[in-house]
DRENDO-1510 file (C-alpha; in Angstrom, 1 decimal, always signed):
<recs>
REC; n; res; u; v; w
REC; 1; UNK; +25.4; +38.1; +9.3 .
REC; 2; UNK; +24.6; +34.5; +8.5 .
REC; 3; UNK; +26.7; +32.3; +6.2 .
REC; 4; UNK; +25.4; +29.3; +4.4 .
REC; 5; UNK; +27.4; +26.8; +2.4 .
REC; 6; UNK; +27.1; +27.3; -1.3 .
REC; 7; UNK; +24.7; +25.2; -3.3 .
REC; 8; UNK; +26.4; +22.2; -4.8 .
REC; 9; UNK; +26.9; +22.4; -8.5 .
REC; 10; UNK; +24.9; +20.1; -10.7 .
REC; 11; UNK; +26.9; +17.2; -12.0 .
REC; 12; UNK; +25.9; +15.5; -15.3 .
REC; 13; UNK; +23.4; +12.8; -14.6 .
REC; 14; UNK; +22.4; +14.3; -11.2 .
REC; 15; UNK; +18.8; +13.9; -10.3 .
REC; 16; UNK; +16.9; +16.5; -12.3 .
REC; 17; UNK; +14.1; +16.8; -9.7 .
REC; 18; UNK; +16.7; +17.6; -7.0 .
REC; 19; UNK; +18.4; +20.2; -9.3 .
REC; 20; UNK; +15.1; +21.9; -9.7 .
REC; 21; UNK; +14.3; +21.7; -6.0 .
REC; 22; UNK; +17.8; +23.2; -5.2 .
REC; 23; UNK; +17.2; +26.1; -7.6 .
REC; 24; UNK; +13.6; +26.6; -6.1 .
REC; 25; UNK; +15.2; +26.8; -2.6 .
REC; 26; UNK; +17.7; +29.3; -3.8 .
REC; 27; UNK; +14.9; +31.3; -5.4 .
REC; 28; UNK; +12.9; +31.2; -2.2 .
REC; 29; UNK; +15.9; +32.6; -0.2 .
REC; 30; UNK; +16.7; +35.3; -2.8 .
REC; 31; UNK; +13.0; +36.3; -2.9 .
REC; 32; UNK; +13.1; +36.7; +0.9 .
REC; 33; UNK; +16.2; +38.9; +0.6 .
REC; 34; UNK; +14.4; +40.9; -2.1 .
REC; 35; UNK; +11.4; +41.4; +0.4 .
REC; 36; UNK; +9.0; +39.2; -1.5 .
REC; 37; UNK; +6.8; +36.6; +0.1 .
REC; 38; UNK; +7.2; +32.9; -0.5 .
REC; 39; UNK; +4.6; +32.2; -3.2 .
REC; 40; UNK; +5.1; +28.5; -3.9 .
REC; 41; UNK; +3.9; +26.0; -1.3 .
REC; 42; UNK; +6.1; +23.1; -0.3 .
REC; 43; UNK; +3.8; +20.4; -1.8 .
REC; 44; UNK; +3.8; +22.3; -5.2 .
REC; 45; UNK; +7.6; +22.3; -5.2 .
REC; 46; UNK; +7.7; +18.6; -4.5 .
REC; 47; UNK; +5.2; +18.0; -7.3 .
REC; 48; UNK; +7.2; +20.1; -9.7 .
REC; 49; UNK; +10.4; +18.1; -8.9 .
REC; 50; UNK; +8.6; +14.8; -9.5 .
REC; 51; UNK; +7.1; +16.0; -12.8 .
REC; 52; UNK; +10.6; +17.2; -13.9 .
REC; 53; UNK; +12.2; +13.9; -13.1 .
REC; 54; UNK; +9.5; +12.0; -15.0 .
REC; 55; UNK; +9.8; +14.2; -18.0 .
REC; 56; UNK; +13.6; +14.0; -17.9 .
REC; 57; UNK; +13.4; +10.2; -17.9 .
REC; 58; UNK; +11.3; +10.3; -21.1 .
REC; 59; UNK; +13.5; +12.9; -22.9 .
REC; 60; UNK; +16.0; +12.1; -25.5 .
REC; 61; UNK; +19.7; +11.9; -24.4 .
REC; 62; UNK; +20.5; +15.2; -26.2 .
REC; 63; UNK; +17.7; +17.0; -24.3 .
REC; 64; UNK; +18.9; +15.5; -21.1 .
REC; 65; UNK; +22.4; +16.7; -21.7 .
REC; 66; UNK; +21.1; +20.2; -22.5 .
REC; 67; UNK; +19.0; +20.2; -19.4 .
REC; 68; UNK; +22.1; +19.0; -17.3 .
REC; 69; UNK; +24.2; +21.8; -18.8 .
REC; 70; UNK; +21.6; +24.5; -18.2 .
REC; 71; UNK; +21.0; +23.2; -14.6 .
REC; 72; UNK; +24.7; +23.2; -13.9 .
REC; 73; UNK; +25.2; +26.7; -15.2 .
REC; 74; UNK; +22.1; +28.0; -13.3 .
REC; 75; UNK; +23.2; +26.4; -10.1 .
REC; 76; UNK; +26.7; +27.8; -10.4 .
REC; 77; UNK; +25.7; +31.4; -10.9 .
REC; 78; UNK; +22.8; +31.1; -8.5 .
REC; 79; UNK; +25.2; +30.0; -5.8 .
REC; 80; UNK; +27.6; +32.8; -6.6 .
REC; 81; UNK; +24.8; +35.3; -6.5 .
REC; 82; UNK; +23.5; +34.0; -3.2 .
REC; 83; UNK; +27.0; +34.2; -1.7 .
REC; 84; UNK; +27.4; +37.8; -2.9 .
REC; 85; UNK; +24.0; +38.7; -1.5 .
REC; 86; UNK; +24.9; +37.2; +1.9 .
REC; 87; UNK; +28.3; +39.0; +1.8 .
REC; 88; UNK; +26.4; +42.3; +1.2 .
REC; 89; UNK; +23.8; +41.7; +3.9 .
REC; 90; UNK; +23.2; +44.7; +6.1 .
REC; 91; UNK; +23.5; +47.2; +3.2 .
REC; 92; UNK; +20.7; +48.6; +1.2 .
REC; 93; UNK; +22.0; +47.2; -2.1 .
REC; 94; UNK; +20.9; +43.5; -1.8 .
REC; 95; UNK; +17.2; +44.1; -2.3 .
REC; 96; UNK; +17.5; +45.3; -5.9 .
REC; 97; UNK; +20.2; +42.8; -6.7 .
REC; 98; UNK; +18.2; +40.0; -5.1 .
REC; 99; UNK; +15.2; +40.9; -7.2 .
REC; 100; UNK; +17.3; +40.7; -10.4 .
REC; 101; UNK; +18.8; +37.4; -9.3 .
REC; 102; UNK; +15.4; +36.0; -8.5 .
REC; 103; UNK; +14.2; +36.9; -12.0 .
REC; 104; UNK; +17.2; +35.1; -13.5 .
REC; 105; UNK; +16.7; +32.0; -11.4 .
REC; 106; UNK; +13.0; +32.0; -12.2 .
REC; 107; UNK; +13.9; +32.4; -15.9 .
REC; 108; UNK; +16.3; +29.5; -15.8 .
REC; 109; UNK; +13.6; +27.3; -14.2 .
REC; 110; UNK; +11.2; +28.2; -16.9 .
REC; 111; UNK; +13.7; +27.4; -19.6 .
REC; 112; UNK; +14.6; +24.1; -18.0 .
REC; 113; UNK; +10.9; +23.2; -17.8 .
REC; 114; UNK; +10.4; +24.3; -21.4 .
REC; 115; UNK; +13.2; +22.0; -22.6 .
REC; 116; UNK; +11.5; +19.0; -21.1 .
REC; 117; UNK; +8.0; +20.1; -22.1 .
REC; 118; UNK; +9.2; +20.5; -25.7 .
REC; 119; UNK; +10.7; +17.0; -25.5 .
REC; 120; UNK; +7.3; +15.5; -24.5 .
REC; 121; UNK; +5.7; +16.6; -27.8 .
</recs>
């Protein structure tokens, strides 16, 4: 069994591109546990992080605070989920749990992007 350090929680004012990149990395790991292939290329993830950072910089402070709160929450439960999956490694249960966690992480990323997209309009 391998053990990885938990993902750091997002602090208010942390780099939003980095927060998204960390969640994408967690999603990639969880999808591997779920038996899915890695769909997003590395360049696409870097591009996404840059776009998120730029949109965050243009967003109103209230939108930035909501983004920070959502990113912090998502990072915390994603880290706990990954830790639980790693603890259960070797059993048959992690695949279904990993698929559910992957869906939640993906949903959080979509919601975070939506916050910033709405702020651009």
